[in-house]
N, C-alpha and C positions, 0 to 999 in steps of 0.2 A: 333282796338279800342284805344281810348285815355286811358291813365293809370287809370284815375278815373273810367272810364266805366268798365275796366277790373276788378278792385277791387270790383265794385258794382255788376257786372253781370256774370263774367266768371264762377264761381262755379255753379251758378243757371242755367246755360245753359245745364249742365249735359252731354256735348259731350263725355268726356272720360268715364263716367259711362255707356253710351250706348254701347261702345265697350267692356268694362269689363264684361257686362252681356251677350254679344254675343260670344266672343272668349274665353269661359271658358276652362281652362286647358292649355292655351298658356303659354310658358315660359315668365318670367317677361319682358325680353328685347323685345320679339316679341309683347306682349300686349302693352307695352309702345310705340313702333313704330307705331302700328296700331292706338292707341288712339290719338297720336299726328297727324297722317295723317288724321284721322277723323275730328279733330278740324280744321285742315287746310282746309279740304273739305268744311266745313260749312262757313268758312271765304271767301273762293273762291266763293261759291254760293252767298254770300252777295255782294261781289264785282261785280259779274256778274249782279246781280239785280240792283245795284246802277248805273252801266254803262247803263243799259236799261232805268231806270227811268230818268236819267239825260241826255239821248240821247248822249252817248259818244262812237260812233262806232269806232273811231280811237283808243281810249284807249282799247276797248275790242279786236280789231284786234291785237293790239300790244301784249296784254297779251296772247291771244290765241297762237300766233306764239312762244312767249317766253316759254310757257308751253310745247309745242311740243318739242322745242329744249332742255329744261331742262330734259324732260322725256328720251330723247335719250342719253344725256351726263350730268347727274346730277352733277358730280364732277366739271364741268366747270362753274356751276351756283351757287355755294355755297355762293358767295359773291356778288350776283347780287344786283343792286341798288334798285330794287323793292323787298321789304321784302316778298311779297307773292310768288314770284318766288324763292327767296333764301330759304324760308321755305319749299317749295315743293321739291326743289333739296335735301335739307338736309333729308327730310322724305324718299325720294327715295333711297338715298345712304344706309339708314338703312334697308328699306324693301328689297332691292336687295341683302342684305348680308346673308339672311337666307337659301335660296334654290338655286339650280343650275341655270346657265344662261338661260336654256330653260324656267324655270318658269318666270324669269325676262322678257324675250322677250314676253311671253304670256301676262303678266301683262301690259307691255308697249303697246302692240297691243290693248288690251282692253281699256286702258286709252286714247290712241290717239282717239279712236272712241267716248269716252265720251266727250272729248274736242270738237269734231266736232258736236256732238249732242247739246252741249251747244250753239254752233254757230247757229244751226238751230233754237233753242229756241229764241236766241237773235233776229233773223230776224222775226220770227213769232210774238214776243211780240212788237217789234218796229213798225211792220206793221199792228198790230191788227188782225192777222190771228189766228183764233181758229181752231186747227186741228180737223178732224173727230175723232170719238171715236177710230176707229182702228188705224188711224195714230198716235193718241196720245199714245195709249198703246204701240205701237212699239217704239216710241221715248222715252217714259218714262222708258223703260228698259235700255236705255242708259243714260239718264240724272240722273236717280237714281243710275246708276252704278251697276246694278245687278251682272255682272260677275266679277267686281272688288272685291266686298265684298265676293263673293263666292270663288274667287281665294285666298283670305286671310285666308280662312279656313285651307289651306294646311300648311303654315308656323306655324299656331297655333297647328296643329297636328304633325308638325315636319316631314312632308313627302310630296314630290311632287307626285301627282297622275298622272298616265299615261293617255293618251287620251282615251284608251279603258275603263277606269274606269270613268273618268270625263264625258264622252259623253254617258255613258250607260243610257238608258231611265229612269231607276229607280232612279239613282243618280241625273240626270239632272232635272227630274220633281220635286223632293223634293226641290232641290235648287231653281228652278224657283218659286215655290209656296211660299217659305219663303220670297223671295224678292218682289213678286207681292203683298203679304199681306202688307209688309212694305211700299211699294210705294203708294198703294191705301189708306192705313190707314193714311199715311202722307197727301195725298190729302184731305181726309175727315177732318183732323184737321186743315189743312191750308186753307180750303175753305173760312172762314170768312175774313181772312187777304187778300186773293187773290181777292175776290169779291170787297172788299174795295179799293184795289189798281188797279182795272180795269185789272186784269190779264187775260190771255188767255190760260195758261197752267195748267190745272187741270182736272181730269177726270169728276168731277161734272160739270164744266163749259162746257166741250165738250158735255155732255149728255143734258144739257139745250139747247145749241145752235143747235145741229144736230139731237137730238132725240125728241125735243119738250117737254121735261120734265119741270115741275115747279121746283123751288128750293127744296121744300119739297120732291118731287118725286125723284129728283136727289140724295139728301142725302140718301134717303131710298135705292136707287139702288146701290150706292157706298157701303153702309153698307151691302147689300145683297152679293155683290161681295167679300167683305172682309170676311164675315162669310163663304162663300163658299170656299174661300182659305183655311180656317182652316180645314173644313171638308175634303177637297181633300188632304190636307197635311197629315192628320192622316192616310189616305190610302196609300199615296205615301211613307210615312215614313216606314211603315211596309215592303213595297216592297224594299226600299233601305237598310233596315237592313237585310233582307233576302239575298240581293245581297252581302252585307258585309260578311255574314256567308259563302256564296258560294265561296268567294275568299280564304278561308282557305283551302289550298290544300295539306297541309303537309310540305310545304317548308317555310323557314324563310321569304322569300319575300311575300308569300301569307299571312302569319300571320301578317306581318307588314302592308300590304295594307288593310287587313280586319280591323285591329285596327284603322287605319287612317280614313277609310271610316266611321266606326262607330262613331268616334270622330267628324267628320265633320257633319254627319247627326244629332247627338245629339245637336250640336251647331246651326244647322238650326232650330231645335225646339226652342232653347233658343231665337232666333230672335223674335218670336211671343210675348212672355211675356215681353221681354226687350223693344221692339218697343212700345208696349202698355204703359208700365210704363213711358218711356221717353217722350211720347207726352203729358202726363198728369202731369209731374214733371218739364219739361224744361221750362224756361222762354221764349223760342223761340215761343211758341204757346199760350201764355196767353194774347190774343189780347184784351180781355175785360178790362184789366187794363192799356192799352196803351192810350196815348193822341190821337194818330193817329192809327187806327186799321190796316192800310196798312203798317206801318213802325215800326219795333222793336225799342224800345227806346235806345238800345245799339249801333245801327248802326250809323256810322259816315257819314253824308251826304256831307262832303266836297268832292272836285273833286279828290279823290284818283285815281291814274291810268292815270291821264292826264300829269304827269310829263314826 
């Protein structure tokens, strides 16, 4: 953003507030690192969108490869000429400092997949391809970075969870539902902007195209799915908390894991209220007040990324 746009819009976008409401209980330095990374993620999403809108495939390809490289060796990219790459590298050096290398490797693996999912979205949007509902839902789990935000529960709780805990059905279902709610509610709130911009990546748009629903029916169906996520989470949450209790086996390690899982599950619950609040407070979704409903007024439409 240009400096005047930062002054006018940055606080009203509420990006750091979103993370502060989700990762409750995190140490200050962890929360700050996550909040900065979240702000970076939104800026990256806007750059990706502008590269699509302005038909800049070479710029997107260049950024894609640079992000993969920065993810693998962030220290080597701290002074990169593209501030988006440098900012990403700086965020990663901080996020990589909290837990063991095994957590870092998992986070990197998950984010490499997110970058490639953004590439698939780039090609779908530039070619006007509207994915089927099932194709979209699978891709959305990556473009929304479900497992990235779930990974970040662990440094917030101060504990890396072993695979046997993370992949336990009770924990994994609660985590997935919290993220599905967020992604689909985001689609619901983004639908006016994305229809105005001839978008192809939105659950509502896939329902219209491939299920033959009207706009009104599509909105009702997305709302139904969102509401169902809440109901299913309340059941999954109880199972996950029982699982946390079962980890208490009389050992110090069992006590630590139980407390960490309980903290993570409590923050999964926080995602619901915080996401709801964010979408109604952030200037990112107030399309009715924009001159162009397809383009946020704070976005710089110059050819960033072509350098």
